[in-house]
N, C-alpha and C positions, 0 to 999 in steps of 0.2 A: 504494500500500500504506500503510495507516495505521501511524503510529508507535506503539510499545508505550507503554502507559500508565505514567507514572512510579510507582516503588515508593513506597508510603506509609511514613513514617518508623517506625511501630510495627507494620509488617506482620508477622504471625505472633507478636507478643508477647501472651502471656496475662498480664493485669494484674488483680491482686486488688483489688477495690473494697470497703472495709471497712464501708460503710454502705448500707442499702437505702432504700426509699421513693422519693420524688420526687428527692431528691439523688442517690441511687445510680443511678436510671434516667437522669438527665440526664448524669451523669459517664460512664456506660456508652455512651450515644449519642455523646458527644464522642470517646471513645476509639475507637469503631468508625470514626468519620470519619477517624482517622489510621491505620487498618488493624489496630488492636489487637483482641484477643478478651477482653472484660471478663468477669471472674468475680466476681459480686456475692456476698459472704459477710459479712453483718453481724457485727461482733465485739462491738458494744455495743448496748444498748437502754436505754430510759428508762422509769422507773416513777414513780408519784405520790410526793409527799413523805411521809416516814414520820410526820410530825406535820402533818396537813392543817389543824388548827386554828390552829397558829402561822402558817402561810402565809396562811390566810383572814384572820386578825387584821391581819397586816402589810399585805395588799392593801386591807383596809377602811380602815386608817389612811392608806394612799396615796390612796385615793379621797376621803378627807376633807381632803386637802391638808396632812397633817402632815409630809410630807417635802419638802425643797427639791430633791432630786435622786433619781432612780432610775437605777441603772447596770445595763445589760443586756449580758451577755457571750456569749450564744448564741441561735441561732434556736429552740432548744428552750425557752428561757425565754420567748420571744415566744409560742410555742404555749401555754405555761402561762397567760400573761396573757390570751390570747384565750379559752381554754377556761373561764377563771374570769370572763369578762365584765368584765375590769378596765378601769376608766376612770382615766386619768391627767389630773388637773386642769391647767389652764393655768399655775397657779402652780408646778407641779413640772416641772423640766427633766429631759430624758431624755438620758443618755449611752450611746453604743454603743461596744463595744470595737473594732469594725472595720467595714469597708464591707459585708461579708456580713450581719452582724447588723443594721446600719442598713437594709439593703435589706429584710430580713425585717420589721423594725418598720414601715417605710413601706408594705409590702404589706399589713400587718395594720391599717393606718390610724392608726398612731402617728407623731407627728412626732419628729424627732431634732435635739437642740440641740447636741450635741458628739460628734465622732468624732476620735480621734487621727489625725494626717495621715501619719505615717511608720511607726511601730511599732504594728501592729494586735494588741496584746496587753494584758493587764492592766498589765504594767510600763510599756508605752508610754502607756496611758491616764493613769496616775498622773503620769508624767513630763511629759506635755503638758497637764495639767489647768490651766485658766485661772487664772493667778496672782492676778488681780484679784477672783476670785469670793469673795463673802461666805460665810464658813464657816457651815454649817447642818447639817441632818439628812439623811442619805443612806441609801436602802434598796438593798441588794444581794441580789437573789434569784438563787441559783446552785445548781449540782449539790451533792450531799452530799459529793463528793470534791474540790471546788474548792480550789485552793491559797489561802492567806490573803493573797496579794499585794495584792489590792484593799483588803481590810479594813484591813490594816496600813498600806498606803501612804496611803489617804485619812484614816485616823486620825492619821497623822503630820502631815498637812497641816492638821489642826485640825478635821476634820469629826466629827460625832457619827454613827457608822456603825452600821447595824443589818443584820446578815446573817440571811437566812432561807433554809432549804432549799426550793427550788422543785420539785426532782425528784431522783430517785436514778438514778445511772448503774450499769448492771449488765453484766457480761460475758456474751457469748453464745457457746456452744461451736460451733466450725466442724464441718462434716461430715467424716467420715473421708476422703471423696474429695478434698476441698479440702486437708486436711492432707497426704495422700499426694502431691498435685500440687505442693505447696510443697516438701515434703521431697525430691522427685525432681528439682526444678529445672524442672519443666514450667511452673510459673508464673514468668515472667521478671521481673516487677516487683510490688512491694507498695506501695500508697498508704497513707500514715500521716497521718491527719487530726486527731489530738489525742493528748495524753499518755495518755489512757485506752485509746485504740486501740493505741498503742505497747506499753503494758504487757500487753494481751491477746495481741498478736503474740508478745511475748517469752515469755509464759506458755504459750501453746498451740502455737506453731510454731517457736520457736528450738530449736537453732541453725539459721539459714537457710543454704542452700547459698551458696558464695562468689559464684556468678554471679548471684544474686538481687539486683535493684536495689531499694533502699529509698528511696522518694521522700516527703519530708515537706512539709507545707503551710505551713511558715514556720520561722524561726529558733527560736522557742520550742518548737515541736513537735519540731524536730531535737534540741534540747537534751534534751527528755524522752525521745526515742527512744534517744539515746546513754546516758542515765541508766538506761534499762531494759536496756541491754546490746546494743542493735541497732547495726549499722553504718549509716551514712547516706551515700548517694551523690548525692542530689538534694535541693535545698532551694528551694522556691518563693519568689520575691521578695515576693509578696503572699499574704495568707491567704485565698485563694479557690481554688475548684476549677479555674477556667480557668488561673490562674497555675501551679497544680500540674501540670496536664497539659502546659502549655506548657514547663515546666522539664523534664519527662520526655521530651518530644519533642526538645528541644535536646540532652539527654544522649544519646539514641539516635542522633541525627544525627552526633554527634561521635565515636561509637564506631568 
C-alpha cells in the first residue's frame, strides 16, 4: 500500500498576489507548488511619465555621456529604458538597488556596476555607495511617488543629482469578489511587494481580519506597511519573490 503523500505547507491557503503579468504568473506557479491557491489581483499599475519631454531630454543626455552614474530602482524603470531604446555609454556606470533589479537590467542587456550587498533598498544603496568614487552627475529615473531617499542621500555624498519621473504609479480597484474574500477571511495571506501596494491594501481592504497573514518583501516594505496601518506577520530576508514565498512557507510550517 502506498504511503499518503505529505501535506504541502500552504495546502488550502488562498494567497492574494498583488501584481499581474509575468511576475504574478511566476509567483502564482510557485505558490501552487506549495499547495496554495493564488488569487492574482493587481493593486497597482504603471503609466507613462506625465512630462515625457523631461524624460526624453534626460535619456538623451544619458546617451551623450553627460552622467557619471544612472541609478535604477525597479524592473519597471528597466522597461522604460528598453521601450525608449536607451543606450547607456561605457563611461556611465549603472547602479541597481537590488538583485531583482540587477537581474532585470542584465536580461535587458545592460551591465550592472554596483549593487548593495546586504540592504536591497534605496537606504542600503546610499549606505554602501563606494567611498572612493569621484563625485559627479547622477541620473535617477523613478516613479512619480518615489521617496526622496536616493536624491537626498547621494546629494549629501556630494553628487550632482538629477531626478526625472520615468513612470506614474496608479492604484487599481480590486473586484468586489476579491474584496469580499478578504473581508470574510477566505483569503489566508496577502503578499505586500512595495509601499504603494501596502497603501492600496490599506485603502481598499482594511481592516483585515485578524487571521489574515500579511507577508512583506523586505524590511523597508514592512516599515511602509506598518506606516499604512497594516499588521505585519512575515518579512522576507531578501527583496525577491522567492524569498517572500519562502518566508511565508516557514511561517505556515511553524503555525
